[in-house]
Structure formats: C-alpha cells, structure tokens
N, C-alpha and C positions, 0 to 999 in steps of 0.2 A: 504494500500500500504506500502511495506517495506521501511525502511530508509537506504539509501546508505551513508556511511561515507567515505569521501575522506581525505587522510592525505598527508603531505609532498608535493612533487612537483606535484603529481597527481592532487591536488586541483587547481593548476594553470590552468588546462584545463577549469575549470568552471569560474575562476576569471579573467584570464589574456588575453586569446587569442580571436580573432586574432589581436587585436589592438596593442599588446605589442612588435612586432618585433623590434629588436634593431636598425638596420640600421643606426648606427652612424659613420660608415666609418673608425673607428680606429682599432688598433691592428690587422692589416692585416698580420703581422708576430708577433711571440711571443714577448711581451714587454721585454725590457732589462733595467736594472738599479740597484738601491741599495735600500734596505729596512732595517729599524732599528731593527725589532723585535728580530730575533734569537740572535744577538750579544749583543744588549743593553737592551732588554726586557722593563721592566717598572721601570727603575732606575730614580727616580724623586728627589733623594737627591743631589741637586746641591751644597749644602754647603759642603758636605763631598767628592763629586766626580764630580766637575764641568766639567771635561774633557769628562766624559762618561755618564752624565745624559741626559734625554730626554729634550732638550732645543733647542732654535733656533740656538745656537752656534754650536751644533753638526751637524745640517743640513746645515748651512752655510759652515762648514768645509768639509763636504762630497761633497757638490756641487763643491767646489773649487777643490777637488781631482778628481772628475769625469771630470771636465773641463780642468784641467792642466796636468793630468798624463796619457793621451792617451785613457781614457775610452770612452769619448763622441764620438770620431771619429769612434770607433768600434761599436757604437750603444747603449751603456749604457747611457740612457738619463733620466731615471726617478729617482728622489730623493723622496723616499716614507716614509712618517711619518706613524708609526704604532700607537698602543694604547698609552694612558696616556699623550696625548698632551693638553687636554682641562682642563679648570677649573672644579671644582667639581659640579658646578651648572650652568644651563643656565642663561642668563641675564633676565632682566625684560620683554623683548619682546619675551622671549622663544627661543632666538637664542643661538646656541653653541658659546662659546668664548674660545680662547686659554688661558692657564694658564698665568696670567699677569706677574708673576715673571720669569717664564722660557721662555716665548715667548713675551717679552715686545714690540717688534716691530709689532707683529700681523702676521697672516698667509698671508695676502695680500702682506706685505713687503717681507716676505720670498719667496713667489711665484715670485715676481718681481726680486728678487736677483737670483733665480734659472733660470728664463727665460732669464735674461740678459747674462747668461753664455751658452745659447743655450741648456738648459736642461728643463725638465718638472717636476712638483711637484705632488706627490701623497699624499693622506690623508686617514685616517682610520675612520670608523664609525661602529656602531653595531646596528643591528635591534632588539632592545630589551629595557628593562627598563634601564639596565646599559651595558657598554662595559665589555669585559672579565676582564679588570683591575679595574672595579668599577667606571668608569667615566660615565657621562650622555650618555645614549643610544638614539637611534632614534625610538621612538614609532610611530605607524602608523600615528598619527595626526601631527607628525613633519617631515614626509618624504619630502613633497614638500618644506617646509621651509628650511630644511637642504640642499637639492639639490640646491636651489637658493643661499644659503649662500656659498656653496663650489664653485659654478660657479662665484659668485661675487668676491671671493677671488682669482680667477685665477687657481683653482685646475684642474689638467689634468688627474688624476686617482683617483678613490674611491675604497677602499677595504671595503666591508660591511660584518662584522662578524655577528654571530648569537647567541651569549650568551644571556641568560635571555629572550628567546622568545619561543613561542610554535610553533609547526608545522603549525598550522593554521595561526598564525601571520606571519610566514615566507612565506607561500604560498600567502598571500596578499601583504606583504611588499616588497619582492624582485622584483616582477613585477612592483609594484607601483613606486619604486625608479628608475627602468629603464625608465618608462614613464616620471618621474619627471626630471631626468637628461637630457633626450632628449628635454624636453620642455624648458630647459634653453637656448637652442641654442648653448651651448658651447660643443665642442667634448670632452667628459670625458670617459676614459676607465673605464669600470665597472667590478670590480672583486668581485664575490659573493662567500661567504662561505656556501651557501645554501646546496649543496649536502653533504658536510662533516657532517652536522648536521642531515642528513637523511640516513646515512649509505653508501652513495655514489653509490648505485646500485638500479636498478629496483626491484620491482615496485614502490618503494617510490620515486625514482629519474627518471624523464623523460628527457633524454638528448636532445631530439628533441626540447622540450619546452625551456630547459635551454639555448640552443644555440641562441634562439630568444630573450632572455632576457639579457644575460650577455656576456661580452667579454672573460672572463676567470673565472675559478671557482676552489676553493679548494674542492677536492673530499675526502680527507683522513686526517689523524692525522697531527698535527704540527710536523715539523722536529725539532730534537734535535741535539746537537753537538756531534754526535756519529756515528760510522759505523753501529751499530745495527739499528739505526733509518733510515739511508739511505737504508739499506737492507730491512727493513720492508716496506718502501715506494715502492721500486722496486718490491718486491714480490707482493704487493697488486695491483699495476698498471698492471703488466704483467700477473698475474693470471686472472685479469678481462679485459684483452685487447680486447676481442671480443665485450664487451659493450663500453669500453672507447675509443678505437681507432677511430671508425667511428664518434664520437661526435666532434672530433677536426678538425679545419680547419681555413682558414683566417677569423679573426674576432671573433673566439670562441675557446678557448684553455683549455685543462685540465692543472691544476696547481699542481704539486707534492710538491710545497713549495720551500723555498729559497735555494740558494747555500750557503753551509757552508765552502767552500774552503777558507783557510786563517785563520781559527780559531784554535781550540785546539784539536778537536776530531778525525780528519782524518789524516792518513799518506799521504805521497806523492802519492803513488799508488792509495789509496782510493780517494784522491782528483781528480786525473785524471779520475777515474771511475765515480764519480758523474757527472763531466762535460760531459763526453761522453754519459752517459745514459740519462741525462736530455736533451742533444741535440738530441739524437735519438728519444726521446719522444715528440719532438717539444714543449718543456716546456718553459715557461717564464724563463729568466735568470735574477733573482733578487738576487743579492749578499747581504749577511748580514754578513759583516766582517768590521774590522776597516781599511779603505783605507788609513789612515794616517800612519799606521805601517805595512801594509801587506808585507810579505816577497817576494823576487824576484821570487821564484819558484811557489808560489801560483798565483802571478800576471801573470806569463808566461802562466799558464794553462788557466786562465780566459780571457786572451787577445789573445788567439790563433785564428788567422784570419780565417783559413780554418774551424775550429770548429764553429765559429760564422756564417760564410757563410752557413754552413750546417743547423745550427739551424734556420736561417732566410730564408731558402729556400721558394720561393714564392708559391710553390704548397701547402705547409702547411699540408702535410700528416704525421700523427704520425706513428712512427715506431712500429714494433712488435718483440717479441721474436719468433724466428723460429726454434731454436734447443736448447734442454736442455739435456746435456749429463750426463751419470752416473759418468763420471770423474769430474763433477762439473764445466764443461765449458759450457757457454751459448752463443748463437749467436743471435744478434739483427740486424734487417734490416730496413732501412728507405729509401723509394723511393724519389728521388729528381727530380727537373726539368731537362730538356734536357736529359732524359733517364739515368741520373746519379743515384748513390746509395751511401748510407753510411752503412758500416758493422761495428759492434762492437763485438769483441771477448772478453768475460768477464770471469775471473776466480774467483770462490768462494773458491778456495783452500787456505789453510793456511800453506802449507808445503814448497814448492819450485816452481820455474818457471816450467811451463808445456808446452811441445811441442805439439801443436794441429795440426793435419793434416786433410785436407778436400779438397773439390773442389767447385767451383761456381755451378757446376751441382747439387751437393748434397744440395746446399742452394737455389735451385729452380730458378736459373738464366736460361735464355733461351739458348737453344742449338745453337751452331755455332756463339756465340757472342765473341767478343774480347774486353778487357778493359785495359786502363791505370789505374794503382792503385797508389794512393799516401797515405803514412802513415801520418795520421793527426797530430800526435804528433812529429814524427821524421822528417817529411818532405820528406823523401826518395820516389822517384818515381820508380815504377816497370812497365815496358812497356809490352804490348802484352800478357796479361794473358788470355788464352782461357778458356771457360767455363769448358771444360773437364779436364784441367790441375790440378793435385794435387799440393797443396802448404802447407807449414807449417808456423805457427806463434808461437812465444814463449811468453807466457803470464805470468806475475809475479803474485804472490799471491795477491788476492784482487784487481788485476789490469786489465787493458784492453789493447788490440791492436785495433786501430780504423783505418779503411780504407775508403778512398773516391775513388769511381770507376767511371771513365768517359768512355763511350763507344767509342772504336776506329772503331769497325765494329759491326753492329747489324743484326739480322735476318730481313726478309722483314717486319714482324709485330713486332715492339718494344713492350716490355712487359708492359710499363706504359705510353701509349699515353694519357690516362686520369685517373682520380681517380679510376674508377672502375676496372682498369686493373693493379693496383699496385701489385708488387711482395709481397708475404707474405699474401695477402688477402685470407682469407679462409684456410690458412695453420695453423694447430695446431702444437705446438712444437713436434719435432721428438725426441723420447727417444731412444738413441742409446747405 
C-alpha cells in the first residue's frame, strides 16, 4: 500500500478534527488595539534606550495612552506584547518567565494594570525551539503548560508564531494550543501565524480547518514601515481574494498585519489608504506606533469613528476588489449590515489627482436603488444617489476616497439579506 504524506494545514485533518472547534466566543469583530513589534521590534537594550526598549514600562505607558487619549472608547482595547519579553531560559519547573530586569513586576502585575484601565493584555509565543528573536519557544511538550501559564497571568490574547518549527510540528501544535487555551476556561483570543509559514494558500492551507482552530491568523509576510510593503500586502490579499474572503467572519479573521500609520514610512495619503483598505478587508486594527508622540493627523485617521464602525460591522464580511482599471484606479466593496456598503476608490498613480467617473450600476449595485452617501474621511453627506447616476471622485496619488452608503430606497429583494447574497460575491475584477 502506498504512503500518503500530509504537510502543513492538511495534516490537521488527521490530527485535529472534529474535537478542535474553537468556540471560545471572542473576536466576534476584528480585534483592535496596539502591538509592539513593527515600531519597537526586539530592542532589549534598556541601558542605552530605556524609553523605547521592550520592558514593562513601555507597556504601562501605552496602556495609559490607550486609556487616556480616547482610544479605548473607540474600541482599541488590546495592549499586545510581541517577541523578546521573556528570559533566555525557562525556570526550573519548565515555565516561561519574563525577563527579570525588564519586567520586574511580572506579567500578572502588568495584566492587572492593563485590566484596571478597562483594557486587555496580549502576549507572544512561538511554536518552535526558539521564538523568531531567539527566546524560548513552545515545543509540543510545553503547549499545555504555556497555555495554563498565560491564563494564570490574566492574558487575553496569544499570538503564536512559527519560527524554528517544521510543518508537521505546526500541524500538531497549532490545534493543540487551541485545545489547551480552551481548556483553561479563560477566553483568550488566539492569533496563529500558521498559514504564513505554509505559503498562505491551498492546498497546504485549509481555511475551513483554520477557522475552527484560530480567531485570527497571519497569512503573509511581516509588514515593514514602507509603502512598498503595504502595497505588497494589498496585492497578495486581493489577488487571492477568492480563497481568503470566504474564510473571514465573526470569530475568525484574516490578518494582513499591523497598522503602521504614525511612523516614518507612509505619507498622509498613504496612511489614509492603509486605514481604508484594512477596514474594507475586515482586518484587525492593531496599531504599532508610539502613542506617546503620535502626530495629530495620524491620530485623526486612526480615530475616525465612521471608519471604525465600518471595520467593526457585525456581519463581518470581508470586502473584495471589484474593479481594476488601466488608469491605475481600483475599487473595493464591502457589504455591511442593514443593507449598507463601504466603497473605497484607490489610486496607485504617482503623478497627480485623478478624476474617476463611474456609477453604482457599473459597480454591481442593484437597479432602482437609492442611497445616502457619506464621505468617510471628509464627513460630507450626499443624498439620493441613484444606482444609474454617474458620479465622479477625485483621488490623490497613493490615496483613497472612501464612501459609506446607506440605502434610502431598495428594490423588493435587497442584495445582501444574508452572507451568500453579498455584493461582489462571484465578481472578478473588471478590467476597463
């Protein structure tokens, strides 16, 4: 009899189901908060750079900013520790311990501090010999112990990376950690990097299985502080939207990685574009910037109430790219609850503002419908736009115009009564 070799996520069919279903009741909308990695990386030199090193002080201060500067009320509730927080060795009992010099109070005290401010604490682990930064990883024999440790500390989210592990170890370990977290009885959002290590696409990645194991997952490369990095992520996600879009929904989200708005690599227009495109993707909104020094324009983008309302829409349908023009204009559509929609008009041009003319009919909206349109960034409201009406938007280079459309009058059968009737479903980008 021949030997069948299973690799990557496919192996989980044999190892993990049907008992692994996550069913932890968390992340019903995309998680929002702050994460240390992109901005602060693995800076552990607190002697030379106390203000910016990975230490409890950094997380105390970011928690203060989330609580005091209007972020928490908008939904930014997670304070997430990334790599390089632990000591270089486990203790005598085999338990992970925080670096005693950089986290002298311990993770439990940090969690208590965060919780006292109405926030939640996230932590980082890695399913392998070492973390990506060279700290102790979580081997298979440590999965249950580490889950219990995180729960005892009061952790609310776990990001589990995949450096220094094989496809077979990942196929065993990621579902096992899901079971172990559930067994603690503490609701912990589970963020998996599993698909990113398997190329992000079938057949190695089975998104049906993944949604039963993880609340969110990294599919693709780490974001860097550059527009080129943002564009590479956008290109990959929307080129593969037929695979990725159906996988997302309440409790299980594609994660294109952190928001880099407020750092050094994006212009104002590009910052607005990242926020709009992540929102239309129903992506987690995890900022990685210095909230102590963030500029007002970046803060305004990240605190846009209508944008956050769209991102947090309870239907949880991920948007799609529905038009890709030769003029380098692209249009994205996300169906929302109460028959509303979000449209993003995005320019890849680098020369000058572009006047783009179209109609809702050309964008697959139902005939004979009428909408009230609100510009998400400007706030201006346009009333009574009919499906057949031509309209124009002026889009700046590398920029977006984003609309929120509320139906004023709909045909007898609205287009997205349920998930299966969402606009854009089955549509491939129109090349015009």
